[in-house]
C-alpha positions, 0 to 999 in steps of 0.5 A: 274569767273571774278577777280577784275581787269576783271570786273572793265574793263568790266565796264568801257567799259560799261561807254564808249559805255554809253557815246558814246550812249548819244552822238549819241543821242544828235547828231541824234536829235540836230546836225545842219548838215545832214551828223552828223544826219544820223550817229547819228541814225546808231551809236545809234545803234552800240553804243547800241549794244556794250553797250548789248554785253559788259554787256552780257561779264559781266554777264555770263563772255563769249565773247571777249571785242573785239567784242562790239569794231568791232560792233562799227566799222561796225555799227557806222562807214562803214555803216554810211559812205557807206549810206552818200556816195550813198546819195551824188547827183552828181549835189549837190551845196553848200548852206546855209542849212548846214543840207542838206549836206551828207557830210562836206564841205572838201570831195568836196574841196578835190575832187575839188582840184584833179579836178583843178590839172588836169585841171589846174596844181595846186589844188588851186582856183585862187580866183582873177578869181571868180569875187566875194568875196571868200568864206571859201569853195573856199579854199583848206587848205590842202597840194597838197598830200591831192588832191590824195584822190580826185583821184578817183572821177577826174578819175573815176566820180562820184559814191558812191565808188570814195567818198574821204571818201573811200579812207580815210577809206582804207587808215587809216586802210591800215595805222594802219595795217602798224603801228602794223606790224612795231611794231612787230604785238603785242597783242592789249589792248582793251583799245587802240581799244576803242580809235583808232577805237570805239571812236565817234570822230573816228567814226564820223569824218570818217563818214563825212569826213575823212581826220583828221583820215587818217592823225593821222593814218598815224602819226601812221604808221610813228612813228612806222617806226621810232624807228625800228632798220632797216636802210631802216625804217629811211628812209621810216618814213622821206618819210612818214613824208614828205607826213603828212606834205604836206597833213595837216600842223597839221602834222608838230609837229608830224614830228618834235617830230620825227626826234628829237626822231630818232636822240636821238635813233639811231643817226646821221645817221638814223637822216640824212636819216630821214631828206633827205628823209623828204626834197626830198620827200617833194620838190617833192610834192610842188615844181611843184605845188608851182612853177605853182602858188605860189600866190595862194599856198600862200593864201590857205595853208599858210595864210588862215588857220592863219587867213590871208586868204580873207576869215575867217577860220569858225573853231569857236567849244567852246573850251577854246582859242576859248571863250577867243579869243572871249573877244575881242583883248586882248582875242585874244592876251592872247588866243595866248600867251597861245598857245604859252607858251604850244608850248614852253613848248612841245619843252622844254620837247621833247628836254629835254626828247627825246622821246625814243620809238614810244609810248614815241613819240606818247604820246608826240604828244598827248599832244602837239597837244590836247594842240594846239587844245584847246588852239588855238583861231580857232578849232574845237572840231572834231580835238581831234580826234588827242590826242584821236587816239594818246592816244591809239596808244602809249598805243598799243605801250607801249604793243609792248615795253613791249614785247621787239618790232620788234628789239632793236633800234639803235642796229641793234640786233633783239628782243628775238623770243618769244617777238619779235612778228614777229611769229604772227599767221596768220589772222590779229592783235592779240589782249588782 
């Protein structure tokens, strides 16, 4: 017989899957994007199955609450991703009709950037050679590291498995496994699985685009490495931080939080290692591309994302910052002031109370990025995948901290064997 806490947990599970099912239905029938509608149809089946399995567990008291999570991962994420990859035509060109897109434009942009890198030594198109006014899709608003996800298609040609989304999925899975291992292979709370794996934000983003989920998964891995006690982890976290910042500038606040946390928790030697790796790896990635065409680099990576490019960003979801900015010049100024105040408040929080654990760092980053996304004048609701996944990862990291973690950070002394999680049984993450 189930106790009251278990019943409450199952009721919340039912509510979450029910809400996700409603979102999937709306997306399937109302979205203007073909890829979103395809995802919605798969997701209806996935979340309905999860809802029914959860109801069965609630009625019978038998079965694992993780089963519906993995059902949604397969049916609502992997299946639509592979279907959309199969539906792509090698000769597809952008048109004015978004309902024909089998992937969001960032997929083509990243794959094009890889081809341009091999052909011209830079992933950034020289807009002066277009012979027309630039379109937002002519831009590559990512750092050079993001180009790697386009390598499979650039090197091996058009094939469903060379779709950049497949690479994003594999890197996401690998980064989360690395984080779990670095945290000491703790028991994973189901609620963390809901936020990280089963959330419609995660599933839809991976199926239609994928880049943001890969970035946030790598942030989780960097946080897990940053708070390990062994010296090599500081170097690894710094190197991974460099990769993140040179993928997407969205990761810059997360890397700053980790740098402060490492300095406060592990001392200046570890902070020096973190910073050295960050600078060396970041320079090695950026300098060759920057020197090849500095004008294009600045135009694509710096000016366009902040609204100073020759074309405007299409990001325009009706979140508070965008709505306020839409009131005119005064509204835009107010939105920027609110964004600045939120950034200042978050920075003060981090400096006054530096994050002492990976869970603290992830939670702080979730709050900071969440505020930035909600208050930014130009934003997309899909970016909310960052705070949602980070919140789930913070829950999982908190469980690791409760169990003692892989080591007592800053001392180099292993945690007690019965709490370290390093003797986990084989076969993947243990869950609870």
